[in-house]
All heavy atoms as an XYZ file, in Angstrom:
916
protein
N      72.402    130.550    196.103
C      73.443    130.555    197.149
C      74.718    131.031    196.621
O      75.168    130.555    195.590
C      73.543    129.152    197.723
C      74.626    129.107    198.779
S      74.807    127.465    199.526
C      75.895    126.666    198.400
N      75.360    131.983    197.236
C      76.658    132.501    196.847
C      77.737    131.705    197.520
O      77.637    131.372    198.675
C      76.789    134.037    197.242
O      75.789    134.726    196.580
C      78.139    134.523    196.835
N      78.794    131.396    196.774
C      79.919    130.630    197.270
C      81.013    131.643    197.472
O      81.291    132.538    196.695
C      80.397    129.563    196.234
C      79.272    128.535    196.083
C      81.691    128.956    196.742
C      79.504    127.577    194.964
N      81.729    131.533    198.624
C      82.880    132.418    198.952
C      84.128    131.725    198.493
O      84.331    130.536    198.714
C      82.972    132.712    200.444
C      81.774    133.442    200.915
O      81.271    134.390    200.291
N      81.268    133.078    202.119
N      85.056    132.539    197.867
C      86.286    131.955    197.340
C      87.485    132.823    197.701
O      87.315    134.043    197.850
C      86.220    131.775    195.802
N      88.628    132.225    197.831
C      89.911    132.901    197.961
C      90.715    132.652    196.766
O      90.818    131.491    196.328
C      90.685    132.401    199.240
C      89.922    132.671    200.539
C      92.066    133.041    199.295
C      90.521    131.977    201.732
N      91.351    133.692    196.202
C      92.225    133.473    195.082
C      93.655    133.854    195.561
O      93.883    134.970    195.969
C      91.876    134.345    193.852
C      90.498    133.972    193.381
C      92.936    134.226    192.781
C      89.968    134.793    192.221
N      94.540    132.838    195.479
C      95.890    133.099    195.868
C      96.796    132.715    194.719
O      96.979    131.574    194.462
C      96.252    132.268    197.140
N      97.281    133.669    194.024
C      98.095    133.388    192.822
C      99.087    134.546    192.635
O      98.735    135.698    192.814
C      97.174    133.281    191.579
C      97.951    132.708    190.390
O      98.847    133.353    189.927
O      97.634    131.586    189.989
N     100.327    134.201    192.285
C     101.347    135.179    192.056
C     101.205    135.863    190.707
O     101.906    136.875    190.423
C     102.759    134.520    192.114
C     103.091    134.068    193.503
O     102.447    134.604    194.495
O     103.986    133.208    193.675
N     100.396    135.328    189.807
C     100.299    135.792    188.453
C      99.045    136.601    188.227
O      97.942    136.080    188.256
C     100.371    134.613    187.477
C     101.523    133.702    187.800
N     102.823    134.020    187.509
C     101.532    132.495    188.404
C     103.566    133.039    187.941
N     102.820    132.086    188.465
N      99.190    137.885    187.917
C      98.054    138.790    187.740
C      97.022    138.300    186.713
O      95.828    138.365    186.920
C      98.535    140.198    187.400
C      97.388    141.190    187.360
C      97.877    142.615    187.146
O      99.132    142.812    187.044
O      97.020    143.521    187.050
N      97.549    137.790    185.539
C      96.603    137.368    184.498
C      95.765    136.231    184.938
O      94.602    136.091    184.652
C      97.358    137.014    183.216
C      97.988    138.216    182.469
C      98.846    137.696    181.307
C      96.909    139.099    182.016
N      96.363    135.282    185.720
C      95.611    134.121    186.215
C      94.553    134.634    187.200
O      93.428    134.152    187.105
C      96.556    133.120    186.879
C      95.797    132.015    187.553
C      97.510    132.519    185.849
N      94.926    135.496    188.087
C      93.958    136.061    189.071
C      92.790    136.712    188.347
O      91.672    136.477    188.687
C      94.586    137.072    190.001
C      95.384    136.435    191.116
C      95.723    137.452    192.215
N      96.127    138.748    191.770
C      97.363    139.076    191.344
N      98.305    138.173    191.423
N      97.641    140.269    190.947
N      93.077    137.495    187.327
C      92.024    138.204    186.653
C      91.066    137.236    185.892
O      89.894    137.381    185.951
C      92.595    139.216    185.674
C      93.237    140.411    186.361
C      93.961    141.345    185.387
O      93.929    141.165    184.156
O      94.572    142.349    185.852
N      91.672    136.275    185.244
C      90.825    135.299    184.528
C      89.960    134.525    185.529
O      88.757    134.262    185.235
C      91.742    134.292    183.755
N      90.521    134.120    186.658
C      89.735    133.399    187.650
C      88.643    134.273    188.199
O      87.508    133.775    188.415
C      90.611    132.905    188.809
C      91.525    131.735    188.481
C      92.582    131.517    189.572
C      90.752    130.508    188.236
N      88.865    135.586    188.428
C      87.898    136.452    188.990
C      86.699    136.509    187.987
O      85.535    136.375    188.422
C      88.467    137.864    189.144
C      89.325    138.023    190.306
C      89.918    139.458    190.353
O      89.782    140.225    189.448
N      90.538    139.760    191.485
N      87.008    136.721    186.756
C      85.925    136.889    185.759
C      85.116    135.616    185.677
O      83.882    135.585    185.781
C      86.531    137.189    184.327
C      85.485    137.030    183.260
C      87.161    138.549    184.376
N      85.719    134.429    185.592
C      85.017    133.167    185.489
C      84.200    132.903    186.778
O      83.040    132.513    186.671
C      86.023    132.045    185.261
C      85.358    130.695    185.119
C      84.575    130.647    183.803
N      84.068    129.322    183.691
C      82.844    129.061    183.246
N      82.048    130.041    182.878
N      82.384    127.856    183.173
N      84.780    133.140    187.923
C      84.064    132.817    189.161
C      82.913    133.740    189.421
O      81.859    133.337    189.874
C      85.066    132.812    190.334
C      86.141    131.728    190.380
C      87.101    131.987    191.530
C      85.502    130.370    190.500
N      83.059    135.028    189.090
C      82.026    135.937    189.273
C      80.830    135.656    188.422
O      79.645    135.955    188.786
C      82.505    137.399    189.075
C      83.419    137.807    190.243
C      84.143    139.167    190.023
O      84.192    139.685    188.944
N      84.671    139.710    191.056
N      81.030    135.087    187.274
C      79.915    134.675    186.397
C      79.169    133.509    186.988
O      78.048    133.261    186.620
C      80.453    134.318    185.037
C      80.916    135.448    184.204
C      81.367    135.025    182.832
N      81.962    136.078    182.116
C      82.727    135.929    181.013
N      82.998    134.694    180.596
N      83.253    136.955    180.425
N      79.815    132.801    187.880
C      79.186    131.627    188.527
C      78.658    131.934    189.896
O      78.454    131.048    190.707
C      80.228    130.531    188.620
C      80.771    130.082    187.252
S      82.253    129.071    187.355
C      81.780    127.771    188.434
N      78.368    133.253    190.234
C      77.838    133.615    191.516
C      78.771    133.309    192.654
O      78.377    132.814    193.708
C      76.455    133.053    191.764
C      75.689    133.796    192.843
O      76.004    135.012    193.052
O      74.811    133.194    193.466
N      80.062    133.483    192.425
C      81.088    133.270    193.419
C      81.582    134.578    193.935
O      81.969    135.471    193.140
C      82.256    132.397    192.873
C      83.386    132.317    193.877
C      81.758    131.043    192.409
N      81.529    134.791    195.233
C      82.048    136.024    195.862
C      83.524    135.776    196.269
O      83.822    134.853    197.034
C      81.239    136.398    197.064
C      81.736    137.634    197.792
C      80.883    137.880    199.026
C      81.462    139.079    199.767
N      80.766    139.275    201.065
N      84.418    136.589    195.767
C      85.848    136.477    196.105
C      85.996    137.212    197.425
O      85.895    138.453    197.446
C      86.685    137.038    194.921
C      86.458    136.228    193.691
C      88.172    136.995    195.403
C      87.050    136.829    192.435
N      86.313    136.517    198.487
C      86.470    137.144    199.776
C      87.917    137.590    200.128
O      88.101    138.407    200.978
C      85.965    136.224    200.882
C      84.492    136.015    200.762
C      86.686    134.954    200.970
N      88.834    137.083    199.369
C      90.264    137.482    199.495
C      91.062    137.124    198.340
O      90.725    136.096    197.688
C      90.830    136.881    200.792
N      92.101    137.863    198.046
C      92.996    137.486    196.980
C      94.380    138.069    197.267
O      94.482    138.963    198.202
C      92.539    137.884    195.625
C      92.537    139.339    195.356
C      92.008    139.665    193.927
O      90.863    139.729    193.704
O      92.889    139.703    193.038
N      95.355    137.548    196.628
C      96.766    137.952    196.935
C      97.041    139.414    196.622
O      97.717    140.095    197.311
C      97.696    137.071    196.215
N      96.451    139.931    195.515
C      96.705    141.275    195.107
C      95.388    141.890    194.579
O      94.554    141.155    194.054
C      97.803    141.319    193.984
C      98.053    142.696    193.450
C      99.107    140.686    194.489
N      95.312    143.217    194.685
C      94.144    143.914    194.062
C      92.807    143.485    194.657
O      91.797    143.444    193.980
C      94.116    143.835    192.559
C      95.313    144.406    191.932
O      95.885    145.371    192.447
N      95.728    143.880    190.804
N      92.762    143.085    195.894
C      91.558    142.698    196.564
C      91.660    142.907    197.991
O      92.450    143.633    198.509
N      90.816    142.138    198.711
C      90.908    142.171    200.178
C      92.134    141.375    200.585
O      92.073    140.136    200.572
C      89.594    141.577    200.800
O      88.535    142.323    200.257
C      89.628    141.722    202.312
N      93.129    142.038    200.936
C      94.418    141.353    201.285
C      94.360    140.792    202.698
O      93.926    141.517    203.564
C      95.632    142.347    201.134
C      96.858    141.786    201.622
C      97.567    140.830    200.837
C      97.379    142.112    202.843
C      98.788    140.331    201.290
C      98.565    141.611    203.297
C      99.251    140.692    202.547
O     100.414    140.140    202.998
N      94.829    139.592    202.838
C      95.026    139.011    204.112
C      96.446    138.519    204.190
O      96.886    137.756    203.340
C      94.035    137.851    204.354
C      92.651    138.349    204.347
C      91.818    137.642    205.357
O      91.836    136.454    205.467
N      91.018    138.413    206.075
N      97.210    138.935    205.225
C      98.602    138.477    205.315
C      98.665    136.942    205.502
O      97.675    136.305    205.999
C      99.099    139.154    206.589
C      98.074    140.182    206.962
C      96.823    139.841    206.239
N      99.743    136.355    205.151
C      99.918    134.900    205.298
C      99.652    134.435    206.687
O      99.139    133.317    206.872
C     101.328    134.480    204.817
C     101.450    134.454    203.299
C     102.229    135.269    202.558
C     100.739    133.618    202.398
N     102.016    134.990    201.254
C     101.105    133.942    201.084
C      99.767    132.607    202.548
C     100.615    133.328    199.962
C      99.299    131.981    201.451
C      99.712    132.329    200.163
N      99.917    135.251    207.684
C      99.721    134.805    209.044
C      98.200    134.778    209.372
O      97.827    134.245    210.451
C     100.484    135.651    210.088
C     100.076    137.101    210.122
O      99.258    137.522    209.270
O     100.548    137.820    210.994
N      97.382    135.199    208.468
C      95.910    135.119    208.659
C      95.289    134.111    207.684
O      94.053    134.122    207.466
C      95.262    136.488    208.492
C      95.660    137.463    209.593
C      95.050    138.804    209.414
O      94.107    138.974    208.662
N      95.549    139.785    210.092
N      96.086    133.278    207.093
C      95.641    132.282    206.074
C      94.573    131.384    206.745
O      93.538    131.153    206.151
C      96.788    131.464    205.551
C      96.374    130.330    204.522
C      95.681    130.935    203.351
C      97.621    129.543    204.181
N      94.850    130.911    207.917
C      93.864    130.027    208.565
C      92.494    130.674    208.700
O      91.462    130.039    208.492
C      94.404    129.613    209.961
O      95.562    128.749    209.769
N      92.501    131.891    209.198
C      91.202    132.630    209.335
C      90.474    132.755    208.009
O      89.234    132.585    207.961
C      91.438    133.999    209.991
C      91.857    133.948    211.437
C      93.325    133.670    211.657
O      94.096    133.710    210.673
O      93.744    133.434    212.820
N      91.186    133.025    206.932
C      90.564    133.126    205.644
C      89.998    131.790    205.196
O      88.899    131.730    204.609
C      91.617    133.661    204.612
N      90.750    130.709    205.448
C      90.247    129.336    205.044
C      89.050    128.971    205.840
O      88.182    128.201    205.326
C      91.426    128.319    205.271
C      92.548    128.484    204.278
C      93.671    127.551    204.716
C      92.144    128.219    202.863
N      88.880    129.436    207.047
C      87.680    129.115    207.820
C      86.425    129.709    207.111
O      85.381    129.051    207.076
C      87.813    129.667    209.262
C      88.865    128.921    210.022
C      86.450    129.622    210.000
C      89.282    129.535    211.345
N      86.560    130.858    206.418
C      85.418    131.526    205.801
C      85.210    131.055    204.364
O      84.132    131.285    203.844
C      85.634    133.010    205.836
C      85.550    133.637    207.193
C      85.596    135.179    207.115
N      86.411    135.778    206.095
C      87.686    136.131    206.214
N      88.275    135.942    207.357
N      88.330    136.645    205.238
N      86.160    130.496    203.711
C      86.105    130.170    202.311
C      85.355    128.880    201.999
O      85.368    127.920    202.771
C      87.484    130.095    201.698
N      84.657    128.877    200.871
C      84.017    127.697    200.376
C      84.907    127.024    199.303
O      85.010    125.811    199.181
C      82.688    127.993    199.762
C      81.693    128.528    200.817
O      81.603    127.949    201.909
O      81.059    129.514    200.505
N      85.583    127.932    198.504
C      86.448    127.427    197.427
C      87.755    128.173    197.523
O      87.758    129.407    197.712
C      85.825    127.717    196.026
C      86.729    127.289    194.943
C      84.424    127.010    195.911
N      88.873    127.481    197.418
C      90.194    128.069    197.423
C      90.910    127.712    196.094
O      90.954    126.495    195.790
C      91.024    127.582    198.597
C      92.423    128.198    198.566
C      90.331    127.889    199.915
N      91.361    128.697    195.369
C      92.177    128.458    194.155
C      93.552    129.000    194.424
O      93.674    130.162    194.773
C      91.565    129.151    192.917
C      92.451    128.870    191.707
C      90.122    128.651    192.682
N      94.532    128.132    194.391
C      95.878    128.587    194.784
C      96.940    128.191    193.744
O      96.819    127.137    193.115
C      96.248    127.969    196.168
O      97.580    128.387    196.498
C      96.188    126.444    196.167
N      97.856    129.094    193.516
C      98.956    128.872    192.625
C     100.066    129.880    192.976
O     100.349    130.820    192.262
C      98.486    129.133    191.163
O      99.582    128.988    190.290
N     100.724    129.608    194.101
C     101.770    130.482    194.564
C     103.134    129.979    194.014
O     103.185    128.933    193.388
C     101.859    130.606    196.056
O     102.357    129.302    196.570
C     100.510    130.942    196.699
N     104.164    130.686    194.257
C     105.513    130.265    193.927
C     106.210    129.523    195.036
O     107.459    129.343    195.009
N     105.469    129.014    196.053
C     106.082    128.342    197.200
C     106.740    127.044    196.704
O     106.318    126.400    195.742
C     104.981    128.015    198.206
N     107.805    126.692    197.374
C     108.536    125.468    197.011
C     108.086    124.249    197.765
O     108.450    123.126    197.447
C     110.054    125.679    197.194
O     110.292    126.002    198.566
C     110.600    126.753    196.253
N     107.298    124.508    198.867
C     106.713    123.382    199.655
C     105.252    123.752    199.891
O     104.829    124.941    199.772
C     107.431    123.292    201.009
O     107.314    124.522    201.714
C     108.924    122.927    200.813
N     104.423    122.753    200.229
C     103.007    123.057    200.495
C     102.742    124.110    201.518
O     103.437    124.091    202.571
C     102.422    121.667    200.914
C     103.361    120.686    200.293
C     104.712    121.330    200.345
N     101.826    124.986    201.263
C     101.500    126.016    202.223
C     100.240    125.667    203.024
O      99.991    126.246    204.049
C     101.251    127.379    201.567
C     100.130    127.325    200.521
C     102.567    127.884    200.933
C      99.693    128.643    199.949
N      99.507    124.653    202.534
C      98.350    124.127    203.276
C      98.612    122.679    203.593
O      98.737    121.848    202.713
C      97.074    124.326    202.432
C      96.874    125.797    202.140
C      95.868    123.739    203.149
C      95.727    126.140    201.232
N      98.729    122.378    204.879
C      99.087    121.030    205.282
C      97.989    120.355    206.097
O      97.126    121.083    206.660
C     100.381    121.107    206.133
C     101.587    121.645    205.290
C     102.829    121.809    206.095
O     102.788    121.957    207.348
O     103.921    121.695    205.473
N      98.002    119.040    206.332
C      96.966    118.343    207.006
C      96.685    118.871    208.443
O      95.558    119.069    208.856
C      97.417    116.903    207.023
C      98.315    116.789    205.838
C      98.973    118.118    205.719
N      97.763    119.094    209.145
C      97.594    119.529    210.562
C      96.829    120.854    210.625
O      95.903    120.996    211.446
C      99.003    119.663    211.183
C      98.942    120.115    212.662
C     100.324    120.147    213.194
N     100.276    120.692    214.562
C     101.315    121.087    215.235
N     102.509    120.871    214.700
N     101.215    121.522    216.435
N      97.224    121.759    209.760
C      96.499    123.084    209.659
C      95.063    122.892    209.317
O      94.131    123.476    209.933
C      97.204    123.968    208.634
C      96.407    125.185    208.174
S      97.034    125.784    206.619
C      97.667    127.380    207.121
N      94.737    122.059    208.312
C      93.401    121.899    207.852
C      92.511    121.126    208.865
O      91.300    121.403    208.935
C      93.380    121.154    206.485
C      93.701    122.082    205.300
S      92.742    123.601    205.237
C      91.058    122.990    205.013
N      93.071    120.223    209.671
C      92.283    119.565    210.722
C      91.749    120.621    211.667
O      90.565    120.556    212.082
C      93.108    118.510    211.439
C      93.210    117.182    210.703
C      93.765    116.109    211.528
N      95.157    116.186    211.779
C      96.133    115.837    210.942
N      95.802    115.286    209.806
N      97.410    115.971    211.274
N      92.609    121.568    212.094
C      92.166    122.640    213.010
C      91.043    123.520    212.338
O      90.119    123.830    212.955
C      93.370    123.498    213.379
C      94.343    122.800    214.290
C      95.518    123.743    214.594
C      96.606    123.041    215.361
N      97.741    123.831    215.598
N      91.307    123.820    211.084
C      90.368    124.676    210.341
C      89.026    123.964    210.230
O      87.955    124.572    210.395
C      90.929    125.058    209.003
C      92.094    126.077    209.214
C      89.929    125.613    208.059
C      92.979    126.291    207.970
N      89.051    122.663    209.900
C      87.737    121.965    209.679
C      87.020    121.868    210.996
O      85.797    121.842    210.951
C      88.035    120.603    209.050
C      88.613    120.666    207.615
S      87.550    121.736    206.534
C      86.127    120.700    206.397
N      87.654    121.729    212.148
C      86.928    121.782    213.392
C      86.176    123.074    213.536
O      85.011    123.087    213.911
C      87.844    121.537    214.572
C      88.233    120.073    214.776
C      88.916    119.824    216.085
N      90.229    120.441    216.218
C      91.402    119.892    215.811
N      91.391    118.681    215.228
N      92.466    120.556    215.924
N      86.830    124.154    213.198
C      86.204    125.508    213.307
C      85.102    125.699    212.281
O      84.163    126.452    212.490
C      87.238    126.571    213.212
C      88.180    126.634    214.408
C      89.210    127.714    214.267
C      90.162    127.666    215.532
N      91.234    128.588    215.423
N      85.247    125.008    211.114
C      84.174    125.094    210.101
C      83.039    124.198    210.416
O      82.026    124.173    209.692
C      84.780    124.650    208.743
C      85.782    125.632    208.192
C      86.477    125.117    206.903
N      85.478    124.838    205.857
C      84.968    125.726    204.983
N      85.446    126.994    205.082
N      84.085    125.408    204.096
N      83.147    123.355    211.442
C      82.096    122.409    211.852
C      81.700    121.515    210.749
O      80.490    121.262    210.538
C      80.913    123.193    212.452
C      81.340    123.962    213.675
C      80.190    124.702    214.334
N      80.637    125.362    215.480
C      79.979    126.169    216.205
N      78.757    126.398    215.856
N      80.470    126.760    217.245
N      82.707    121.060    209.996
C      82.413    120.075    208.961
C      81.876    120.645    207.647
O      81.632    119.910    206.708
N      81.750    121.993    207.519
C      81.296    122.547    206.262
C      82.340    122.235    205.202
O      83.546    122.340    205.401
C      81.203    124.053    206.401
N      81.913    121.751    204.013
C      82.845    121.365    202.940
C      83.687    122.563    202.428
O      83.207    123.666    202.393
C      82.011    120.740    201.856
C      80.594    121.292    202.104
C      80.531    121.555    203.592
N      84.851    122.250    201.980
C      85.709    123.245    201.352
C      86.313    122.572    200.115
O      86.700    121.371    200.153
C      86.793    123.767    202.283
C      87.601    124.924    201.694
C      87.682    122.615    202.798
C      88.459    125.716    202.659
N      86.356    123.302    199.062
C      86.907    122.831    197.746
C      88.258    123.580    197.465
O      88.234    124.854    197.554
C      85.941    123.022    196.598
C      84.682    122.168    196.818
C      83.678    122.600    197.599
C      84.620    120.963    196.247
C      82.532    121.846    197.816
C      83.458    120.154    196.396
C      82.400    120.620    197.210
N      89.278    122.901    197.170
C      90.538    123.484    196.873
C      91.017    123.085    195.441
O      91.041    121.895    195.147
C      91.563    123.070    197.930
C      91.199    123.491    199.329
S      92.605    123.075    200.433
C      92.083    124.073    201.826
N      91.309    124.076    194.666
C      91.883    123.881    193.368
C      93.304    124.380    193.325
O      93.547    125.590    193.419
C      91.032    124.558    192.240
C      91.594    124.274    190.896
C      89.581    124.221    192.359
N      94.240    123.420    193.396
C      95.658    123.792    193.428
C      96.272    123.611    192.100
O      96.515    122.517    191.622
C      96.297    122.792    194.416
C      97.754    123.078    194.672
O      98.355    124.000    194.077
O      98.336    122.368    195.503
N      96.562    124.766    191.485
C      97.136    124.783    190.093
C      98.642    125.075    190.182
O      99.292    125.368    189.159
C      96.403    125.673    189.125
C      96.369    127.153    189.650
C      95.017    125.167    188.872
C      95.731    128.081    188.617
N      99.225    125.067    191.359
C     100.597    125.368    191.563
C     101.464    124.153    191.210
O     101.119    123.015    191.442
C     100.921    125.796    192.976
N     102.651    124.427    190.730
C     103.713    123.396    190.537
C     104.990    123.981    190.992
O     105.482    124.999    190.497
C     103.830    123.001    189.005
C     104.934    122.017    188.807
C     102.499    122.471    188.444
N     105.554    123.443    192.120
C     105.037    122.319    192.901
C     103.773    122.736    193.635
O     103.429    123.861    193.758
C     106.181    121.998    193.855
C     106.992    123.225    193.972
C     106.827    123.931    192.641
N     103.080    121.714    194.189
C     101.757    121.907    194.783
C     101.816    122.751    196.009
O     102.703    122.691    196.805
C     101.149    120.532    195.136
C     100.834    119.792    193.867
C     100.207    118.431    194.180
N      99.859    117.781    192.937
C      99.875    116.511    192.765
N     100.223    115.705    193.783
N      99.582    115.982    191.620
N     100.766    123.536    196.197
C     100.552    124.385    197.388
C      99.832    123.613    198.526
O      99.923    123.938    199.661
C      99.760    125.667    197.064
C     100.595    126.732    196.336
O     101.784    126.680    196.473
O      99.983    127.552    195.632
N      99.024    122.674    198.060
C      98.193    121.921    199.044
C      98.783    120.504    199.155
O      98.890    119.806    198.133
C      96.720    121.816    198.626
C      95.904    121.063    199.611
C      96.147    123.252    198.431
N      99.162    120.103    200.385
C      99.673    118.766    200.563
C      98.627    117.760    200.135
O      97.426    117.911    200.541
C     100.000    118.598    202.054
C     100.635    117.238    202.382
O     100.163    116.235    201.930
O     101.654    117.306    203.063
N      98.938    116.768    199.345
C      97.927    115.814    198.855
C      97.162    115.143    199.972
O      96.033    114.736    199.803
C      98.754    114.807    198.070
C      99.961    115.556    197.611
C     100.241    116.533    198.745
N      97.814    114.972    201.162
C      97.103    114.349    202.296
C      95.928    115.141    202.803
O      95.041    114.604    203.462
C      98.114    114.105    203.429
C      99.217    113.117    203.107
C     100.204    113.018    204.216
C     101.380    112.165    203.754
N     102.558    112.260    204.643
N      95.884    116.449    202.508
C      94.766    117.288    202.886
C      93.483    116.751    202.294
O      92.413    116.798    202.982
C      95.030    118.747    202.531
C      93.757    119.615    202.664
C      96.200    119.345    203.325
N      93.523    116.261    201.106
C      92.362    115.739    200.463
C      91.770    114.475    201.120
O      90.630    114.098    200.781
N      92.466    113.856    201.999
C      91.970    112.712    202.711
C      91.066    113.091    203.918
O      90.410    112.228    204.491
C      93.095    111.823    203.208
C      93.969    111.293    202.103
C      95.070    110.466    202.675
N      96.048    110.127    201.685
C      97.280    109.781    201.948
N      97.724    109.718    203.124
N      98.106    109.572    200.927
N      91.086    114.340    204.268
C      90.249    114.825    205.398
C      88.806    114.892    204.993
O      88.420    115.142    203.871
C      90.699    116.169    205.848
C      92.210    116.290    206.334
C      92.564    117.757    206.667
C      92.417    115.409    207.544
N      87.903    114.581    205.983
C      86.464    114.659    205.742
C      86.100    116.054    205.286
O      86.500    117.040    205.881
C      85.680    114.287    206.991
C      85.770    112.839    207.336
O      86.082    112.022    206.422
O      85.542    112.476    208.465
N      85.228    116.126    204.282
C      84.618    117.349    203.709
C      85.655    118.316    203.113
O      85.372    119.504    202.932
C      83.847    118.124    204.824
O      82.776    117.296    205.308
N      86.889    117.816    202.780
C      87.876    118.620    202.077
C      88.117    117.946    200.725
O      88.458    116.806    200.659
C      89.230    118.694    202.873
C      90.221    119.513    202.117
C      89.012    119.234    204.308
N      87.855    118.731    199.710
C      87.961    118.206    198.329
C      89.092    118.960    197.606
O      88.968    120.185    197.399
C      86.611    118.395    197.610
C      85.551    117.738    198.399
C      84.777    118.386    199.254
C      85.284    116.339    198.150
C      83.769    117.771    200.014
C      84.275    115.648    198.880
C      83.539    116.361    199.853
O      82.577    115.752    200.546
N      90.163    118.284    197.306
C      91.331    118.873    196.709
C      91.466    118.386    195.279
O      91.469    117.180    195.004
C      92.618    118.583    197.481
C      93.844    119.180    196.822
C      92.443    119.025    198.941
N      91.645    119.387    194.331
C      91.881    119.080    192.939
C      93.157    119.774    192.534
O      93.396    120.888    192.903
C      90.675    119.586    192.076
C      89.366    118.968    192.505
C      88.552    119.578    193.413
C      89.006    117.675    192.048
C      87.376    119.026    193.852
C      87.834    117.116    192.463
C      87.016    117.793    193.358
O      85.850    117.208    193.816
N      93.988    119.018    191.785
C      95.265    119.617    191.371
C      95.375    119.632    189.847
O      94.396    119.288    189.119
C      96.464    118.905    191.978
C      96.486    117.418    191.656
O      96.057    117.019    190.511
O      97.027    116.629    192.438
N      96.477    120.049    189.343
C      96.706    120.182    187.887
C      96.405    118.835    187.188
O      95.844    118.794    186.092
C      98.178    120.638    187.614
C      98.442    120.644    186.111
C      98.360    122.016    188.133
N      96.822    117.752    187.802
C      96.619    116.458    187.181
C      95.110    116.166    187.031
O      94.657    115.627    186.022
C      97.313    115.302    187.944
C      98.796    115.445    187.976
O      99.355    115.935    186.953
O      99.420    115.128    188.985
N      94.367    116.481    188.049
C      92.847    116.321    187.945
C      92.252    117.218    186.867
O      91.370    116.729    186.119
C      92.219    116.710    189.329
C      92.632    115.802    190.462
O      92.784    114.599    190.231
O      92.859    116.284    191.550
N      92.726    118.448    186.773
C      92.225    119.346    185.723
C      92.545    118.837    184.354
O      91.782    118.996    183.408
C      92.797    120.727    185.938
C      92.356    121.406    187.227
C      93.082    122.747    187.362
C      90.856    121.571    187.290
N      93.722    118.163    184.168
C      94.042    117.595    182.846
C      93.061    116.525    182.436
O      92.763    116.397    181.229
C      95.478    117.020    182.870
C      96.518    118.067    182.867
C      97.881    117.478    182.777
N      98.914    118.493    183.002
C     100.085    118.287    183.553
N     100.403    117.079    183.934
N     100.927    119.285    183.698
N      92.563    115.790    183.407
C      91.592    114.778    183.083
C      90.253    115.393    182.612
O      89.556    114.809    181.789
C      91.273    113.877    184.294
C      92.473    113.068    184.843
C      92.112    112.391    186.108
C      92.880    112.014    183.784
N      89.914    116.534    183.137
C      88.727    117.215    182.770
C      88.791    117.885    181.387
O      87.901    117.792    180.588
C      88.313    118.281    183.807
C      88.027    117.687    185.130
C      87.108    119.155    183.341
C      87.907    118.659    186.252
N      89.938    118.532    181.106
C      90.100    119.228    179.849
C      90.876    118.336    178.907
O      91.273    118.301    177.953
C      90.848    120.518    180.080
C      90.100    121.454    180.959
C      90.517    121.679    182.283
C      88.933    122.057    180.598
C      89.849    122.530    183.123
C      88.222    122.892    181.378
C      88.687    123.155    182.645
């Protein structure tokens, strides 16, 4: 089974490293910020409906993915799980998003525990 992923990162080296690693794991990158299938920010919700895994690390100063937005998206996904890896500082994904059913959010602090 192929997993669909979105890569949203302002840093080219991070995007490239993620692409290489994810493609080795049978992950199809369906959108990314640069050098890929570009989707404008106003289409973020539509992209999240299609994604299985989201890796985000933008330069935003406030969360770009919030609970209200994700509740709507999860209704359209019909409960299909979504995994979000937020490596941004400050965070791109509001921590409350991880409290939603079938939404799994991991941030830099979680990754530190693994590595």
